[in-house]
Every structure is written in C-alpha cells, then in structure tokens.
N, CA, C, O and the ligand as a Tripos MOL2 file, in Angstrom:
@<TRIPOS>MOLECULE
protein
  309   307    78     0     0
PROTEIN
NO_CHARGES

@<TRIPOS>ATOM
      1 N          -2.9830    4.3530  -17.3720 N.3       1 MET1
      2 CA         -1.5430    4.0730  -17.2100 C.3       1 MET1
      3 C          -0.7720    5.3630  -17.4370 C.2       1 MET1
      4 O          -0.7900    5.9230  -18.5330 O.2       1 MET1
      5 N          -0.1080    5.8200  -16.4120 N.am      2 THR2
      6 CA          0.6830    7.0370  -16.5440 C.3       2 THR2
      7 C           2.1570    6.6860  -16.6900 C.2       2 THR2
      8 O           2.6140    5.6630  -16.1800 O.2       2 THR2
      9 N           2.8800    7.5230  -17.3760 N.am      3 LEU3
     10 CA          4.2970    7.2570  -17.6140 C.3       3 LEU3
     11 C           5.1910    7.9230  -16.5730 C.2       3 LEU3
     12 O           6.3340    7.5150  -16.3670 O.2       3 LEU3
     13 N           4.6610    8.9420  -15.9310 N.am      4 THR4
     14 CA          5.4280    9.5660  -14.8640 C.3       4 THR4
     15 C           4.5640    9.6060  -13.6070 C.2       4 THR4
     16 O           3.3350    9.5750  -13.6700 O.2       4 THR4
     17 N           5.2280    9.6730  -12.4900 N.am      5 HIS5
     18 CA          4.5300    9.5970  -11.2150 C.3       5 HIS5
     19 C           5.3690   10.3570  -10.1930 C.2       5 HIS5
     20 O           6.5650   10.1030  -10.0450 O.2       5 HIS5
     21 N           4.7410   11.2760   -9.5020 N.am      6 ALA6
     22 CA          5.4740   12.0270   -8.4930 C.3       6 ALA6
     23 C           5.3720   11.3200   -7.1440 C.2       6 ALA6
     24 O           4.3060   10.8430   -6.7540 O.2       6 ALA6
     25 N           6.4800   11.2650   -6.4540 N.am      7 CYS7
     26 CA          6.4980   10.6590   -5.1210 C.3       7 CYS7
     27 C           5.5690   11.4420   -4.1880 C.2       7 CYS7
     28 O           5.6610   12.6670   -4.1190 O.2       7 CYS7
     29 N           4.6720   10.7470   -3.4670 N.am      8 PRO8
     30 CA          3.7550   11.4430   -2.5630 C.3       8 PRO8
     31 C           4.4550   12.0020   -1.3260 C.2       8 PRO8
     32 O           3.8800   12.8270   -0.6150 O.2       8 PRO8
     33 N           5.6720   11.5710   -1.0640 N.am      9 ILE9
     34 CA          6.3960   12.0330    0.1140 C.3       9 ILE9
     35 C           7.2330   13.2700   -0.1960 C.2       9 ILE9
     36 O           7.1370   14.2810    0.4990 O.2       9 ILE9
     37 N           8.0540   13.1850   -1.2400 N.am     10 CYS10
     38 CA          8.9880   14.2870   -1.5000 C.3      10 CYS10
     39 C           8.7710   14.9420   -2.8600 C.2      10 CYS10
     40 O           9.4620   15.9040   -3.1950 O.2      10 CYS10
     41 N           7.8120   14.4300   -3.6600 N.am     11 ALA11
     42 CA          7.4390   15.0070   -4.9490 C.3      11 ALA11
     43 C           8.4890   14.8480   -6.0400 C.2      11 ALA11
     44 O           8.3550   15.4340   -7.1140 O.2      11 ALA11
     45 N           9.5270   14.0700   -5.7820 N.am     12 ALA12
     46 CA         10.5020   13.7690   -6.8290 C.3      12 ALA12
     47 C           9.8760   12.7770   -7.8100 C.2      12 ALA12
     48 O           8.9450   12.0610   -7.4410 O.2      12 ALA12
     49 N          10.3690   12.7200   -9.0530 N.am     13 PRO13
     50 CA          9.8290   11.7410   -9.9950 C.3      13 PRO13
     51 C          10.1570   10.3190   -9.5310 C.2      13 PRO13
     52 O          11.2940   10.0190   -9.1680 O.2      13 PRO13
     53 N           9.1450    9.4540   -9.5500 N.am     14 ALA14
     54 CA          9.3580    8.0660   -9.1570 C.3      14 ALA14
     55 C           9.4590    7.2010  -10.4090 C.2      14 ALA14
     56 O           8.8930    7.5310  -11.4510 O.2      14 ALA14
     57 N          10.1840    6.0960  -10.2950 N.am     15 GLU15
     58 CA         10.3940    5.2100  -11.4310 C.3      15 GLU15
     59 C           9.5400    3.9530  -11.2940 C.2      15 GLU15
     60 O           9.3540    3.4430  -10.1900 O.2      15 GLU15
     61 N           9.0120    3.4470  -12.4350 N.am     16 PRO16
     62 CA          8.2360    2.2130  -12.3600 C.3      16 PRO16
     63 C           9.1200    1.0260  -12.0000 C.2      16 PRO16
     64 O          10.2710    0.9420  -12.4270 O.2      16 PRO16
     65 N           8.5750    0.1240  -11.2200 N.am     17 MET17
     66 CA          9.3120   -1.0790  -10.8170 C.3      17 MET17
     67 C           8.3080   -2.2010  -10.5900 C.2      17 MET17
     68 O           7.1000   -1.9720  -10.5370 O.2      17 MET17
     69 N           8.8320   -3.4240  -10.4560 N.am     18 MET18
     70 CA          7.9850   -4.5410  -10.0640 C.3      18 MET18
     71 C           8.3460   -4.9200   -8.6400 C.2      18 MET18
     72 O           9.4930   -5.2550   -8.3450 O.2      18 MET18
     73 N           7.3620   -4.8640   -7.7640 N.am     19 LEU19
     74 CA          7.5810   -5.1720   -6.3530 C.3      19 LEU19
     75 C           7.1950   -6.6290   -6.0870 C.2      19 LEU19
     76 O           6.0270   -6.9940   -6.2240 O.2      19 LEU19
     77 N           8.1660   -7.4610   -5.7090 N.am     20 PRO20
     78 CA          7.8290   -8.8580   -5.4220 C.3      20 PRO20
     79 C           7.0640   -8.9800   -4.1060 C.2      20 PRO20
     80 O           7.4370   -8.3830   -3.0970 O.2      20 PRO20
     81 N           5.9990   -9.7560   -4.1360 N.am     21 VAL21
     82 CA          5.2130  -10.0220   -2.9380 C.3      21 VAL21
     83 C           5.1210  -11.5350   -2.7810 C.2      21 VAL21
     84 O           4.7920  -12.2420   -3.7340 O.2      21 VAL21
     85 N           5.4070  -12.0250   -1.5940 N.am     22 SER22
     86 CA          5.2910  -13.4630   -1.3870 C.3      22 SER22
     87 C           4.4530  -13.7640   -0.1540 C.2      22 SER22
     88 O           4.4180  -12.9950    0.8070 O.2      22 SER22
     89 N           3.7810  -14.9040   -0.2120 N.am     23 VAL23
     90 CA          2.9830  -15.3810    0.9130 C.3      23 VAL23
     91 C           3.7360  -16.5350    1.5510 C.2      23 VAL23
     92 O           4.0870  -17.5020    0.8740 O.2      23 VAL23
     93 N           3.9820  -16.4380    2.8330 N.am     24 ARG24
     94 CA          4.7220  -17.4710    3.5390 C.3      24 ARG24
     95 C           3.8350  -18.1730    4.5570 C.2      24 ARG24
     96 O           3.0770  -17.5510    5.3010 O.2      24 ARG24
     97 N           3.9620  -19.4790    4.5560 N.am     25 ARG25
     98 CA          3.1900  -20.3020    5.4870 C.3      25 ARG25
     99 C           4.1570  -21.2650    6.1430 C.2      25 ARG25
    100 O           4.7860  -22.0790    5.4670 O.2      25 ARG25
    101 N           4.2770  -21.1750    7.4580 N.am     26 ALA26
    102 CA          5.1920  -22.0370    8.2210 C.3      26 ALA26
    103 C           6.6050  -21.9910    7.6530 C.2      26 ALA26
    104 O           7.2780  -23.0170    7.5470 O.2      26 ALA26
    105 N           7.0460  -20.7880    7.2900 N.am     27 GLY27
    106 CA          8.4280  -20.6220    6.8520 C.3      27 GLY27
    107 C           8.6810  -20.9150    5.3800 C.2      27 GLY27
    108 O           9.8030  -20.7510    4.9010 O.2      27 GLY27
    109 N           7.6420  -21.3510    4.6520 N.am     28 ARG28
    110 CA          7.8260  -21.6460    3.2290 C.3      28 ARG28
    111 C           7.0220  -20.6740    2.3780 C.2      28 ARG28
    112 O           5.9400  -20.2370    2.7670 O.2      28 ARG28
    113 N           7.5660  -20.3410    1.2110 N.am     29 THR29
    114 CA          6.8360  -19.4820    0.2880 C.3      29 THR29
    115 C           5.8410  -20.3320   -0.4830 C.2      29 THR29
    116 O           6.2200  -21.2840   -1.1640 O.2      29 THR29
    117 N           4.5550  -19.9800   -0.3700 N.am     30 VAL30
    118 CA          3.5190  -20.7880   -1.0160 C.3      30 VAL30
    119 C           2.8860  -20.0710   -2.2070 C.2      30 VAL30
    120 O           2.2160  -20.6970   -3.0280 O.2      30 VAL30
    121 N           3.0980  -18.7710   -2.3000 N.am     31 PHE31
    122 CA          2.5470  -18.0170   -3.4240 C.3      31 PHE31
    123 C           3.3900  -16.7750   -3.6230 C.2      31 PHE31
    124 O           3.8950  -16.1860   -2.6680 O.2      31 PHE31
    125 N           3.5330  -16.3830   -4.8920 N.am     32 ARG32
    126 CA          4.3990  -15.2710   -5.2170 C.3      32 ARG32
    127 C           3.7960  -14.4820   -6.3640 C.2      32 ARG32
    128 O           3.2610  -15.0700   -7.3030 O.2      32 ARG32
    129 N           3.8720  -13.1770   -6.3040 N.am     33 LEU33
    130 CA          3.4710  -12.3840   -7.4570 C.3      33 LEU33
    131 C           4.2950  -11.1000   -7.4880 C.2      33 LEU33
    132 O           4.9630  -10.7430   -6.5180 O.2      33 LEU33
    133 N           4.2280  -10.4250   -8.6200 N.am     34 GLU34
    134 CA          4.9260   -9.1540   -8.7360 C.3      34 GLU34
    135 C           3.9070   -8.0550   -8.9830 C.2      34 GLU34
    136 O           3.0130   -8.1870   -9.8180 O.2      34 GLU34
    137 N           4.0600   -6.9820   -8.2470 N.am     35 VAL35
    138 CA          3.1010   -5.8880   -8.2680 C.3      35 VAL35
    139 C           3.7520   -4.6800   -8.9260 C.2      35 VAL35
    140 O           4.8400   -4.2710   -8.5210 O.2      35 VAL35
    141 N           3.1040   -4.1030   -9.9340 N.am     36 PRO36
    142 CA          3.6530   -2.8710  -10.5050 C.3      36 PRO36
    143 C           3.5630   -1.7360   -9.4920 C.2      36 PRO36
    144 O           2.4990   -1.4790   -8.9300 O.2      36 PRO36
    145 N           4.6780   -1.0650   -9.2630 N.am     37 ALA37
    146 CA          4.7270   -0.0110   -8.2540 C.3      37 ALA37
    147 C           5.6510    1.0980   -8.7400 C.2      37 ALA37
    148 O           6.3000    0.9880   -9.7800 O.2      37 ALA37
    149 N           5.6890    2.1650   -7.9550 N.am     38 TRP38
    150 CA          6.5720    3.2960   -8.2540 C.3      38 TRP38
    151 C           7.5920    3.4230   -7.1430 C.2      38 TRP38
    152 O           7.2500    3.4040   -5.9610 O.2      38 TRP38
    153 N           8.8490    3.5520   -7.5350 N.am     39 HIS39
    154 CA          9.9250    3.6510   -6.5470 C.3      39 HIS39
    155 C          10.5890    5.0110   -6.6670 C.2      39 HIS39
    156 O          11.0650    5.3910   -7.7360 O.2      39 HIS39
    157 N          10.6150    5.7410   -5.5570 N.am     40 CYS40
    158 CA         11.2460    7.0600   -5.5490 C.3      40 CYS40
    159 C          12.7470    6.9040   -5.3270 C.2      40 CYS40
    160 O          13.1850    6.3000   -4.3480 O.2      40 CYS40
    161 N          13.5250    7.4600   -6.2500 N.am     41 SER41
    162 CA         14.9740    7.3330   -6.1120 C.3      41 SER41
    163 C          15.5350    8.3420   -5.1120 C.2      41 SER41
    164 O          16.6920    8.2390   -4.7040 O.2      41 SER41
    165 N          14.7120    9.3190   -4.7190 N.am     42 GLU42
    166 CA         15.1760   10.3220   -3.7490 C.3      42 GLU42
    167 C          15.0570    9.8130   -2.3110 C.2      42 GLU42
    168 O          16.0310    9.8140   -1.5570 O.2      42 GLU42
    169 N          13.8570    9.3810   -1.9470 N.am     43 CYS43
    170 CA         13.6420    8.9940   -0.5440 C.3      43 CYS43
    171 C          13.4140    7.4910   -0.3810 C.2      43 CYS43
    172 O          13.3640    6.9920    0.7430 O.2      43 CYS43
    173 N          13.2720    6.7600   -1.5050 N.am     44 GLY44
    174 CA         13.1360    5.3150   -1.4150 C.3      44 GLY44
    175 C          11.7160    4.8310   -1.1820 C.2      44 GLY44
    176 O          11.4880    3.6320   -1.0250 O.2      44 GLY44
    177 N          10.7580    5.7510   -1.1570 N.am     45 TYR45
    178 CA          9.3690    5.3690   -0.9190 C.3      45 TYR45
    179 C           8.8410    4.5500   -2.0990 C.2      45 TYR45
    180 O           9.1070    4.8700   -3.2570 O.2      45 TYR45
    181 N           8.0890    3.4890   -1.7890 N.am     46 VAL46
    182 CA          7.4510    2.6700   -2.8220 C.3      46 VAL46
    183 C           5.9560    2.9160   -2.7680 C.2      46 VAL46
    184 O           5.3190    2.7010   -1.7370 O.2      46 VAL46
    185 N           5.3960    3.3700   -3.8900 N.am     47 ASP47
    186 CA          3.9820    3.7140   -3.9580 C.3      47 ASP47
    187 C           3.2660    2.7410   -4.8820 C.2      47 ASP47
    188 O           3.7180    2.4930   -6.0000 O.2      47 ASP47
    189 N           2.1490    2.1880   -4.4150 N.am     48 VAL48
    190 CA          1.3210    1.3150   -5.2440 C.3      48 VAL48
    191 C           0.0040    2.0360   -5.4950 C.2      48 VAL48
    192 O          -0.6360    2.5130   -4.5570 O.2      48 VAL48
    193 N          -0.4010    2.1150   -6.7570 N.am     49 GLU49
    194 CA         -1.6300    2.8380   -7.0770 C.3      49 GLU49
    195 C          -2.8380    2.1110   -6.4890 C.2      49 GLU49
    196 O          -2.8280    0.8920   -6.3240 O.2      49 GLU49
    197 N          -3.8800    2.8890   -6.1760 N.am     50 ASP50
    198 CA         -5.0470    2.3430   -5.4780 C.3      50 ASP50
    199 C          -5.6850    1.1750   -6.2340 C.2      50 ASP50
    200 O          -6.0210    0.1550   -5.6320 O.2      50 ASP50
    201 N          -5.8540    1.3240   -7.5570 N.am     51 ALA51
    202 CA         -6.5000    0.2650   -8.3380 C.3      51 ALA51
    203 C          -5.6560   -1.0040   -8.3130 C.2      51 ALA51
    204 O          -6.1870   -2.1110   -8.2380 O.2      51 ALA51
    205 N          -4.3340   -0.8330   -8.3760 N.am     52 THR52
    206 CA         -3.4210   -1.9720   -8.3150 C.3      52 THR52
    207 C          -3.5070   -2.6360   -6.9560 C.2      52 THR52
    208 O          -3.5680   -3.8610   -6.8500 O.2      52 THR52
    209 N          -3.5110   -1.8130   -5.9190 N.am     53 ARG53
    210 CA         -3.5500   -2.3330   -4.5510 C.3      53 ARG53
    211 C          -4.8090   -3.1770   -4.3320 C.2      53 ARG53
    212 O          -4.7490   -4.2360   -3.7080 O.2      53 ARG53
    213 N          -5.9420   -2.7050   -4.8440 N.am     54 GLU54
    214 CA         -7.1960   -3.4410   -4.6540 C.3      54 GLU54
    215 C          -7.1540   -4.7990   -5.3380 C.2      54 GLU54
    216 O          -7.6160   -5.7910   -4.7730 O.2      54 GLU54
    217 N          -6.6010   -4.8550   -6.5540 N.am     55 SER55
    218 CA         -6.5610   -6.1460   -7.2490 C.3      55 SER55
    219 C          -5.5570   -7.0790   -6.5900 C.2      55 SER55
    220 O          -5.7570   -8.2940   -6.5640 O.2      55 SER55
    221 N          -4.4720   -6.5130   -6.0560 N.am     56 VAL56
    222 CA         -3.4840   -7.3340   -5.3570 C.3      56 VAL56
    223 C          -4.0930   -7.9320   -4.0890 C.2      56 VAL56
    224 O          -3.8980   -9.1100   -3.7910 O.2      56 VAL56
    225 N          -4.8250   -7.1140   -3.3540 N.am     57 ILE57
    226 CA         -5.4530   -7.6070   -2.1250 C.3      57 ILE57
    227 C          -6.4410   -8.7220   -2.4510 C.2      57 ILE57
    228 O          -6.5090   -9.7220   -1.7360 O.2      57 ILE57
    229 N          -7.2130   -8.5530   -3.5390 N.am     58 ALA58
    230 CA         -8.1690   -9.5910   -3.9360 C.3      58 ALA58
    231 C          -7.4440  -10.8820   -4.2970 C.2      58 ALA58
    232 O          -7.8740  -11.9720   -3.9190 O.2      58 ALA58
    233 N          -6.3300  -10.7470   -5.0390 N.am     59 THR59
    234 CA         -5.5580  -11.9310   -5.4160 C.3      59 THR59
    235 C          -4.9700  -12.6040   -4.1870 C.2      59 THR59
    236 O          -5.0090  -13.8290   -4.0680 O.2      59 THR59
    237 N          -4.4270  -11.8110   -3.2760 N.am     60 LEU60
    238 CA         -3.8250  -12.3840   -2.0760 C.3      60 LEU60
    239 C          -4.8650  -13.0940   -1.2160 C.2      60 LEU60
    240 O          -4.5760  -14.1270   -0.6130 O.2      60 LEU60
    241 N          -6.0730  -12.5410   -1.1610 N.am     61 GLU61
    242 CA         -7.1150  -13.1760   -0.3450 C.3      61 GLU61
    243 C          -7.4490  -14.5710   -0.8600 C.2      61 GLU61
    244 O          -7.8200  -15.4540   -0.0870 O.2      61 GLU61
    245 N          -7.3140  -14.7640   -2.1850 N.am     62 GLU62
    246 CA         -7.6010  -16.0840   -2.7570 C.3      62 GLU62
    247 C          -6.5150  -17.0970   -2.4050 C.2      62 GLU62
    248 O          -6.7580  -18.3040   -2.4030 O.2      62 GLU62
    249 N          -5.3090  -16.5950   -2.1050 N.am     63 HIS63
    250 CA         -4.1770  -17.4980   -1.9310 C.3      63 HIS63
    251 C          -3.6430  -17.5680   -0.5090 C.2      63 HIS63
    252 O          -2.6380  -18.2310   -0.2490 O.2      63 HIS63
    253 N          -4.3080  -16.8900    0.4020 N.am     64 THR64
    254 CA         -3.8250  -16.9160    1.7760 C.3      64 THR64
    255 C          -4.8350  -17.5770    2.7070 C.2      64 THR64
    256 O          -6.0340  -17.6360    2.4340 O.2      64 THR64
    257 N          -4.3030  -18.0620    3.7970 N.am     65 ARG65
    258 CA         -5.1350  -18.5870    4.8780 C.3      65 ARG65
    259 C          -4.8060  -17.7740    6.1260 C.2      65 ARG65
    260 O          -3.7600  -17.1290    6.1880 O.2      65 ARG65
    261 N          -5.6880  -17.8010    7.1140 N.am     66 PRO66
    262 CA         -5.3800  -17.0890    8.3570 C.3      66 PRO66
    263 C          -4.0370  -17.5570    8.9280 C.2      66 PRO66
    264 O          -3.7620  -18.7560    8.9800 O.2      66 PRO66
    265 N          -3.2170  -16.6150    9.3470 N.am     67 GLY67
    266 CA         -1.9220  -16.9630    9.9320 C.3      67 GLY67
    267 C          -0.7660  -16.8760    8.9640 C.2      67 GLY67
    268 O           0.3930  -16.9160    9.3750 O.2      67 GLY67
    269 N          -1.0710  -16.7560    7.6590 N.am     68 ASP68
    270 CA          0.0050  -16.6080    6.6820 C.3      68 ASP68
    271 C           0.6730  -15.2420    6.8250 C.2      68 ASP68
    272 O           0.0530  -14.2680    7.2540 O.2      68 ASP68
    273 N           1.9460  -15.1960    6.4570 N.am     69 ASP69
    274 CA          2.6530  -13.9260    6.4190 C.3      69 ASP69
    275 C           2.7320  -13.4440    4.9800 C.2      69 ASP69
    276 O           3.0640  -14.2110    4.0770 O.2      69 ASP69
    277 N           2.4270  -12.1760    4.7730 N.am     70 ILE70
    278 CA          2.5820  -11.5700    3.4520 C.3      70 ILE70
    279 C           3.8100  -10.6800    3.5080 C.2      70 ILE70
    280 O           3.8930   -9.7710    4.3330 O.2      70 ILE70
    281 N           4.7700  -10.9480    2.6190 N.am     71 VAL71
    282 CA          6.0470  -10.2520    2.6620 C.3      71 VAL71
    283 C           6.2200   -9.4320    1.3900 C.2      71 VAL71
    284 O           6.2010   -9.9670    0.2820 O.2      71 VAL71
    285 N           6.3870   -8.1370    1.5660 N.am     72 PHE72
    286 CA          6.7000   -7.2500    0.4540 C.3      72 PHE72
    287 C           8.2070   -7.0600    0.4490 C.2      72 PHE72
    288 O           8.7690   -6.5080    1.3950 O.2      72 PHE72
    289 N           8.8580   -7.5110   -0.6020 N.am     73 ALA73
    290 CA         10.3100   -7.4570   -0.6400 C.3      73 ALA73
    291 C          10.7680   -6.4910   -1.7200 C.2      73 ALA73
    292 O          10.4520   -6.6610   -2.8980 O.2      73 ALA73
    293 N          11.4920   -5.5100   -1.3170 N.am     74 LEU74
    294 CA         12.0500   -4.5610   -2.2760 C.3      74 LEU74
    295 C          13.4880   -4.9540   -2.5590 C.2      74 LEU74
    296 O          14.3520   -4.9100   -1.6830 O.2      74 LEU74
    297 N          13.7200   -5.3390   -3.8040 N.am     75 GLU75
    298 CA         15.0720   -5.7290   -4.1870 C.3      75 GLU75
    299 C          15.8150   -4.5050   -4.7060 C.2      75 GLU75
    300 O          15.4020   -3.8750   -5.6790 O.2      75 GLU75
    301 N          16.8910   -4.1900   -4.0560 N.am     76 GLU76
    302 CA         17.6710   -3.0210   -4.4590 C.3      76 GLU76
    303 C          18.3700   -3.2860   -5.7830 C.2      76 GLU76
    304 O          18.9310   -4.3600   -5.9970 O.2      76 GLU76
    305 N          18.3300   -2.3080   -6.6590 N.am     77 ALA77
    306 CA         18.9710   -2.4750   -7.9640 C.3      77 ALA77
    307 C          20.4870   -2.3130   -7.8070 C.2      77 ALA77
    308 O          21.2240   -2.4160   -8.7880 O.2      77 ALA77
    309 ZN         10.3530   10.4960   -2.5300 Zn       78 ZN78
@<TRIPOS>BOND
     1     1     2 1
     2     2     3 1
     3     3     4 2
     4     3     5 am
     5     5     6 1
     6     6     7 1
     7     7     8 2
     8     7     9 am
     9     9    10 1
    10    10    11 1
    11    11    12 2
    12    11    13 am
    13    13    14 1
    14    14    15 1
    15    15    16 2
    16    15    17 am
    17    17    18 1
    18    18    19 1
    19    19    20 2
    20    19    21 am
    21    21    22 1
    22    22    23 1
    23    23    24 2
    24    23    25 am
    25    25    26 1
    26    26    27 1
    27    27    28 2
    28    27    29 am
    29    29    30 1
    30    30    31 1
    31    31    32 2
    32    31    33 am
    33    33    34 1
    34    34    35 1
    35    35    36 2
    36    35    37 am
    37    37    38 1
    38    38    39 1
    39    39    40 2
    40    39    41 am
    41    41    42 1
    42    42    43 1
    43    43    44 2
    44    43    45 am
    45    45    46 1
    46    46    47 1
    47    47    48 2
    48    47    49 am
    49    49    50 1
    50    50    51 1
    51    51    52 2
    52    51    53 am
    53    53    54 1
    54    54    55 1
    55    55    56 2
    56    55    57 am
    57    57    58 1
    58    58    59 1
    59    59    60 2
    60    59    61 am
    61    61    62 1
    62    62    63 1
    63    63    64 2
    64    63    65 am
    65    65    66 1
    66    66    67 1
    67    67    68 2
    68    67    69 am
    69    69    70 1
    70    70    71 1
    71    71    72 2
    72    71    73 am
    73    73    74 1
    74    74    75 1
    75    75    76 2
    76    75    77 am
    77    77    78 1
    78    78    79 1
    79    79    80 2
    80    79    81 am
    81    81    82 1
    82    82    83 1
    83    83    84 2
    84    83    85 am
    85    85    86 1
    86    86    87 1
    87    87    88 2
    88    87    89 am
    89    89    90 1
    90    90    91 1
    91    91    92 2
    92    91    93 am
    93    93    94 1
    94    94    95 1
    95    95    96 2
    96    95    97 am
    97    97    98 1
    98    98    99 1
    99    99   100 2
   100    99   101 am
   101   101   102 1
   102   102   103 1
   103   103   104 2
   104   103   105 am
   105   105   106 1
   106   106   107 1
   107   107   108 2
   108   107   109 am
   109   109   110 1
   110   110   111 1
   111   111   112 2
   112   111   113 am
   113   113   114 1
   114   114   115 1
   115   115   116 2
   116   115   117 am
   117   117   118 1
   118   118   119 1
   119   119   120 2
   120   119   121 am
   121   121   122 1
   122   122   123 1
   123   123   124 2
   124   123   125 am
   125   125   126 1
   126   126   127 1
   127   127   128 2
   128   127   129 am
   129   129   130 1
   130   130   131 1
   131   131   132 2
   132   131   133 am
   133   133   134 1
   134   134   135 1
   135   135   136 2
   136   135   137 am
   137   137   138 1
   138   138   139 1
   139   139   140 2
   140   139   141 am
   141   141   142 1
   142   142   143 1
   143   143   144 2
   144   143   145 am
   145   145   146 1
   146   146   147 1
   147   147   148 2
   148   147   149 am
   149   149   150 1
   150   150   151 1
   151   151   152 2
   152   151   153 am
   153   153   154 1
   154   154   155 1
   155   155   156 2
   156   155   157 am
   157   157   158 1
   158   158   159 1
   159   159   160 2
   160   159   161 am
   161   161   162 1
   162   162   163 1
   163   163   164 2
   164   163   165 am
   165   165   166 1
   166   166   167 1
   167   167   168 2
   168   167   169 am
   169   169   170 1
   170   170   171 1
   171   171   172 2
   172   171   173 am
   173   173   174 1
   174   174   175 1
   175   175   176 2
   176   175   177 am
   177   177   178 1
   178   178   179 1
   179   179   180 2
   180   179   181 am
   181   181   182 1
   182   182   183 1
   183   183   184 2
   184   183   185 am
   185   185   186 1
   186   186   187 1
   187   187   188 2
   188   187   189 am
   189   189   190 1
   190   190   191 1
   191   191   192 2
   192   191   193 am
   193   193   194 1
   194   194   195 1
   195   195   196 2
   196   195   197 am
   197   197   198 1
   198   198   199 1
   199   199   200 2
   200   199   201 am
   201   201   202 1
   202   202   203 1
   203   203   204 2
   204   203   205 am
   205   205   206 1
   206   206   207 1
   207   207   208 2
   208   207   209 am
   209   209   210 1
   210   210   211 1
   211   211   212 2
   212   211   213 am
   213   213   214 1
   214   214   215 1
   215   215   216 2
   216   215   217 am
   217   217   218 1
   218   218   219 1
   219   219   220 2
   220   219   221 am
   221   221   222 1
   222   222   223 1
   223   223   224 2
   224   223   225 am
   225   225   226 1
   226   226   227 1
   227   227   228 2
   228   227   229 am
   229   229   230 1
   230   230   231 1
   231   231   232 2
   232   231   233 am
   233   233   234 1
   234   234   235 1
   235   235   236 2
   236   235   237 am
   237   237   238 1
   238   238   239 1
   239   239   240 2
   240   239   241 am
   241   241   242 1
   242   242   243 1
   243   243   244 2
   244   243   245 am
   245   245   246 1
   246   246   247 1
   247   247   248 2
   248   247   249 am
   249   249   250 1
   250   250   251 1
   251   251   252 2
   252   251   253 am
   253   253   254 1
   254   254   255 1
   255   255   256 2
   256   255   257 am
   257   257   258 1
   258   258   259 1
   259   259   260 2
   260   259   261 am
   261   261   262 1
   262   262   263 1
   263   263   264 2
   264   263   265 am
   265   265   266 1
   266   266   267 1
   267   267   268 2
   268   267   269 am
   269   269   270 1
   270   270   271 1
   271   271   272 2
   272   271   273 am
   273   273   274 1
   274   274   275 1
   275   275   276 2
   276   275   277 am
   277   277   278 1
   278   278   279 1
   279   279   280 2
   280   279   281 am
   281   281   282 1
   282   282   283 1
   283   283   284 2
   284   283   285 am
   285   285   286 1
   286   286   287 1
   287   287   288 2
   288   287   289 am
   289   289   290 1
   290   290   291 1
   291   291   292 2
   292   291   293 am
   293   293   294 1
   294   294   295 1
   295   295   296 2
   296   295   297 am
   297   297   298 1
   298   298   299 1
   299   299   300 2
   300   299   301 am
   301   301   302 1
   302   302   303 1
   303   303   304 2
   304   303   305 am
   305   305   306 1
   306   306   307 1
   307   307   308 2
@<TRIPOS>SUBSTRUCTURE
     1 MET1         2 RESIDUE 1 A MET
     2 THR2         6 RESIDUE 1 A THR
     3 LEU3        10 RESIDUE 1 A LEU
     4 THR4        14 RESIDUE 1 A THR
     5 HIS5        18 RESIDUE 1 A HIS
     6 ALA6        22 RESIDUE 1 A ALA
     7 CYS7        26 RESIDUE 1 A CYS
     8 PRO8        30 RESIDUE 1 A PRO
     9 ILE9        34 RESIDUE 1 A ILE
    10 CYS10       38 RESIDUE 1 A CYS
    11 ALA11       42 RESIDUE 1 A ALA
    12 ALA12       46 RESIDUE 1 A ALA
    13 PRO13       50 RESIDUE 1 A PRO
    14 ALA14       54 RESIDUE 1 A ALA
    15 GLU15       58 RESIDUE 1 A GLU
    16 PRO16       62 RESIDUE 1 A PRO
    17 MET17       66 RESIDUE 1 A MET
    18 MET18       70 RESIDUE 1 A MET
    19 LEU19       74 RESIDUE 1 A LEU
    20 PRO20       78 RESIDUE 1 A PRO
    21 VAL21       82 RESIDUE 1 A VAL
    22 SER22       86 RESIDUE 1 A SER
    23 VAL23       90 RESIDUE 1 A VAL
    24 ARG24       94 RESIDUE 1 A ARG
    25 ARG25       98 RESIDUE 1 A ARG
    26 ALA26      102 RESIDUE 1 A ALA
    27 GLY27      106 RESIDUE 1 A GLY
    28 ARG28      110 RESIDUE 1 A ARG
    29 THR29      114 RESIDUE 1 A THR
    30 VAL30      118 RESIDUE 1 A VAL
    31 PHE31      122 RESIDUE 1 A PHE
    32 ARG32      126 RESIDUE 1 A ARG
    33 LEU33      130 RESIDUE 1 A LEU
    34 GLU34      134 RESIDUE 1 A GLU
    35 VAL35      138 RESIDUE 1 A VAL
    36 PRO36      142 RESIDUE 1 A PRO
    37 ALA37      146 RESIDUE 1 A ALA
    38 TRP38      150 RESIDUE 1 A TRP
    39 HIS39      154 RESIDUE 1 A HIS
    40 CYS40      158 RESIDUE 1 A CYS
    41 SER41      162 RESIDUE 1 A SER
    42 GLU42      166 RESIDUE 1 A GLU
    43 CYS43      170 RESIDUE 1 A CYS
    44 GLY44      174 RESIDUE 1 A GLY
    45 TYR45      178 RESIDUE 1 A TYR
    46 VAL46      182 RESIDUE 1 A VAL
    47 ASP47      186 RESIDUE 1 A ASP
    48 VAL48      190 RESIDUE 1 A VAL
    49 GLU49      194 RESIDUE 1 A GLU
    50 ASP50      198 RESIDUE 1 A ASP
    51 ALA51      202 RESIDUE 1 A ALA
    52 THR52      206 RESIDUE 1 A THR
    53 ARG53      210 RESIDUE 1 A ARG
    54 GLU54      214 RESIDUE 1 A GLU
    55 SER55      218 RESIDUE 1 A SER
    56 VAL56      222 RESIDUE 1 A VAL
    57 ILE57      226 RESIDUE 1 A ILE
    58 ALA58      230 RESIDUE 1 A ALA
    59 THR59      234 RESIDUE 1 A THR
    60 LEU60      238 RESIDUE 1 A LEU
    61 GLU61      242 RESIDUE 1 A GLU
    62 GLU62      246 RESIDUE 1 A GLU
    63 HIS63      250 RESIDUE 1 A HIS
    64 THR64      254 RESIDUE 1 A THR
    65 ARG65      258 RESIDUE 1 A ARG
    66 PRO66      262 RESIDUE 1 A PRO
    67 GLY67      266 RESIDUE 1 A GLY
    68 ASP68      270 RESIDUE 1 A ASP
    69 ASP69      274 RESIDUE 1 A ASP
    70 ILE70      278 RESIDUE 1 A ILE
    71 VAL71      282 RESIDUE 1 A VAL
    72 PHE72      286 RESIDUE 1 A PHE
    73 ALA73      290 RESIDUE 1 A ALA
    74 LEU74      294 RESIDUE 1 A LEU
    75 GLU75      298 RESIDUE 1 A GLU
    76 GLU76      302 RESIDUE 1 A GLU
    77 ALA77      306 RESIDUE 1 A ALA
    78 ZN78       309 GROUP 0 **** ****
C-alpha cells in the first residue's frame, strides 16, 4: 500500500479515491462495488493498480452473466 502515486500520463501526484463500479442487466443495477483507485487532479486520469484490477475482475466474473454491462462511474467531487 503506497501513500503517494504518480499519474502514469502526466506524472502529477494522484489522489486516492473510491471508484464506483456497477453491473447492469436489462437496465437495472444488479451488483455494485467500490474499487480503490488513483485520480489525477491534473489530467483527470483514473489509475487502478494491477493487483486491484485482477481482484476486481475476479469479483465481477462471479456476479456477471454474458450480456451484462459493466459501468465505471467517476463521481466528480
Ligand atoms: Zn495526470
């Protein structure tokens, strides 16, 4: 767990945030989770660490069916 993180795009310091991810099926949200991510205040890029991304993908695979939409929603502060 690192306390600082440089943006991979512009190298500015990125801030920790929780990125909401939802699974939608036929227009309804059927599963929701929050993913720890880094948000760059300079360029707005959202970076998810590789280990986090892998566990998120594994979790999503358990809760999705073919045809579901996975929506990553960035809520502006
Ligand atoms: Zn940046």
